[in-house]
N, C-alpha and C positions, 0 to 999 in steps of 0.2 A: 504494499499499500504506500504509494508515494504520497507524501503530505506537503501541505503548504499552509502558510498563514494567510487568512483571508481577513482583510480589514472590513469593518462594518461601522456605520455611523450609528450612534446611540444618542438619545436625547436625555440630558440630565440638567435639571435646573434651568430649562429653557435654552440651553446651548447644545450644539452638536459636539459630541465628544468622540474622538477616534478611539475605538477599542479594538483589541485583537481578539478574534474568535478562532478557535482551532477547528479546522475542517479537514477532512481527508478525502482524497479522490482515489477511490479504488478502481481497479480495471473495470468493475461492473457497476460503478456509480458512487454516489455520495454516502458517507457513513453517518447514518441518522443518530446512532448511539453517542458518537463523539460530539455531534452538534448539541445533543441534549445535555451533555455534561457542562458545556459553556452557556447554552441558552437558558438552562433551568438552574442547575446547581451552583454555577459561578455568577449567575446573572446579577446578583446584588453586590458583588465584589467590585472594588475599584478597578478602573481600566488598567492600571499598571499591574495589578494582581493577575487579571485575565491575560495580559500580554506576557507576563513572566510564566504563567502556566502553559500558554500556547507555545512559547519558545522552548521550554523544558521538554514538553511532551513531543513537540515536533522533532527535536534532537533525538530523543529516545526512539520514536517510531521510525524515523529515517534510518537510524542505526539498524533496527530490526529488519527493515525492508532491504536496505542496500548491503549490509555487511553480514546478515544472518539468513541469506537465502530467500528473500522476499517474504519473510515471516510477518504475519499479521499480529497486531498488539494483543488480540484475544488468544493467541497461541503461544505467547512468550513463556519461557521457562526460567528457572533459576540459573541454568547455565547461560542463558542470554544475558541475564543481569550480571553475572560474573564477567562475561566477555565485555559487556558495556562498561563496567567499572574499570577493567584493565585498560581499554582503549581511552576512556575519559581521564584516567589518573596516572597510568604508568607507562603506556606505550610511548616509545621515543617519537613516533610519528603522530601521536594523538595530541589533544590540547593540554594535557597534564594540568587539570584543575586543582586548585587549592582546596583544602578541606572544607572551608565554609561554602564555597561554590558547589562542591560536590554534595554536601549535606542538603543544601536548599534544593538542588536539582533532583536528588533521589527522593527527598521528602515529597516533592510535587508529584512524581510519578507513583510513589507509594499511595498518596492520597487519591490519585485517579483510580488506581486498582481497588482500593477500599470501596470507592464509590461504585465501581464496576461489579464488585462482588455483591453489594447491596441491591443492585439493579438486576442481578442474576445474569450478567453478561459473561462472566468468567467464574470458574470454580475455585481458583486459587490465585494468590497474589505472588507473582515471581519476584517482587521487589522487597519483600519483607525486610523491615529495618530491625536492627537490634535495639533493644531497649537501652536507653542511656543509664549509665551507672550513676547512682546518687548516693553521696556519702553524707551521713549526719554525724556531726561531732557534738558531743555533750560535755559539759563541765570543763575540766582542765584542758581536755583536748581542743575545745573550741577556743579557749583563751590563748593557748599556745599557737594555734592556727592564726588567730586574729593578731597576736603580737608580732607574728612573722610577717605581717603586711599582706596576707593572702585572703583576708576576709572582710 
């Protein structure tokens, strides 16, 4: 599925605002499910959030299509996610993203797949993120941590 960003005008507070809406052109036509993600689920999000989602999803979907044998987003596997991470972060010929950019990008794609599961469009999430480690310090441990200038 080759994808593209399609600009559309939206009216907000009486002014036309350029927004980015993710659309996909499949060999057999338009992907209604992807359009629904933007036109319903993200519709109330600011235009820059919609644009960021469109950019991140386009990058991932294009990778699936062009680098993973014309794979459709609903057929993606955890192996595709591993290959995508390798290309985005470690491949000498890839973009070599910093941690924060990768975290944002993979979070967007993960969020999309969680929505797709809710909509019964896919059975599993190939992007599953690891839970962040959270440490709680109590008593003297917290005071030592704060005194060291880390809290």
